[in-house]
N, C-alpha and C positions, 0 to 999 in steps of 0.2 A: 503493500499498500503505500509505503514512503516512497518508493520508486516511482510509482504513477504520479503521485503529487510533485515529485522532483521534475519529472518529465514535462507534465502540464505547465509548471511555472516557467521551466526554461523555455517552452514554446511560447507561452505569452510574452515573456520578456524580449526573445528574440524577435517576434513578430513585431511587437511594439517599437523595437529599435530598428527595423528595416524599413516600416512604411514610410517615415518622413524622407528615407533618402530614394525610395523608388519614385515619390511624387516629384523630387527635385526641389531646389530652391536657388534663388538669386540668377542674376544673368548668366546665360551661357555664353561661350565662345561661337564665333560665326561658324557656319558649316562650310566644309572645304569650298564649295562653289562660290561662296560669299568673301572669300579671302582675296584682296586686290593686292598685286604687288606694287611696289613704290621703289624710289631708288634706294639703293644698298646706301648705309648712312657713311657719310664721307670718313675715307681712309680705313674704313672696315673689309673684312675679307670672310667668306665662309670657312676657310681652311684653318683648323685650330682645334683644342681640346675643349669640350663643354662637360660640366657636371651635375647630375641629378642624383639625390639621395637612393634611389632605388636601381635605377637603371645603370649607375656609376658613371665612369667617364666615357662619354661619347667622342671617337677621333673621328674627325671628317677632313677629307681634302677634295678641293675643286679644282676643275681644270676646264676651261671654255664650256662652262656652264653645266657641266654633269660634276655631281657631287657623289662621293662615295663615302662610307663610314663603317665603324664597327664599335660595338661597345661590349663591356662585361658587366653584368649586373654585380650590385655591391655585395650580395650573398654569394656571388663566385658559382651558382647553380646554374645560369645559362649565360650564353653570349649572342649577339646578334649582328646583323649586318643591312646596310639599307644602301640605295642607289637612286639617285634622283636628279632631277632638273632644278637650276636656280634660274628665276626671273626676278631681277632686282633683289629684293629683299624675301622673297619667298621661295623655299624648295619644297616642290612635291615629289613624294618617293615612295617606293615600296621597299618593304622590310621583310627578313626572316629572323627568328628567335630560334635558339637550339639549346635544347637541355643537355648538360653533360652526362655522359653515363647512360643515356636513354637511347633505344635502337627502335624504329619503327614510326607509325604515324604520329605517336604521342611526342616524338621527338622534337618536331619542327612546328612553330606557329608562323603564320604570315598574314600580312596585310597592306595597308597603304596608310599614309600620313601626310603631314605638312608641318614644315617650321616658317615662323615669322621672325626674322633677325630684327631685334629692337634694341635701343639702348636703354636700359633700366635706371634705376636709382640705387647707388650714387653714381650713375655714368658707366656702370659696367654692361658689356655687351650680353645680350640674352637671347635665348631662343624661347619663344611661345609657341607651342604647337598642340596638335591633337593627331590621335591615332586609330585604326579601326583594325579589327581582327577579322581576317577572311574577307567577305563581301559586305560586312556590317559599316554603318556609317562612322564617323570619328567620334568615338565615346570616351576613349581615355586622353588624357592630358599628359602632356611631356613639356615641362619647364625646365631649361637648361640655362646655367651662368657658364659663361666663357672664362676659362682658367688663363687667363692673361700671362704671355711668356711661355705658355707648353708649347711644345712642338707636336703634332699629332704623328702617331707610329702605328698605323692600320696592322701592319704586320705582327704586331706585339699581340695582339688578340686573334686565338684560333681555338677552333674545337679540336679536332684530331688533325695533327699535321699533314698538311697536303689534301684536304678535302675541302676546304672553302670553295665557294661558288660565287665569288664577288668579281666584277671586272674590276681590277687594280688601275689607277691611271698611270699611263705610259710616261717615263723619264721622272717618275718621284720615288 
């Protein structure tokens, strides 16, 4: 009987905590189709290392409007790769995330996303973005702060050596 009451209480608490988040609150970021590119901020470039507390360090390299990147999540359980096109201060990209130590369909997740390059406060370059999994719309936020002075090293992030399927930029 004690177990039944405990399960019922857990169910009520979890339901009451979930409902406000499902309904959503506050303004949301624009859908990808509503994102308008502007000129890149003066003196800024896409190439660099950006930090997010969950996704870890995102290494981006850009050449002739093509941007490639890789990241390793902070908990070291996954790594990912992206490739996209930059137009002004906006990148639209596709991505793949890989789980270390897993084989088969559950090992890889993929989707699409966008980043908008902005100068935040206090004057630090940032990426404001959203991403979607599979064919879903852009549901997840991805906000990164550029790590001034860090040089990107895409080759430092790998799954199993020799198995990455990301087109590297020639000459870098």
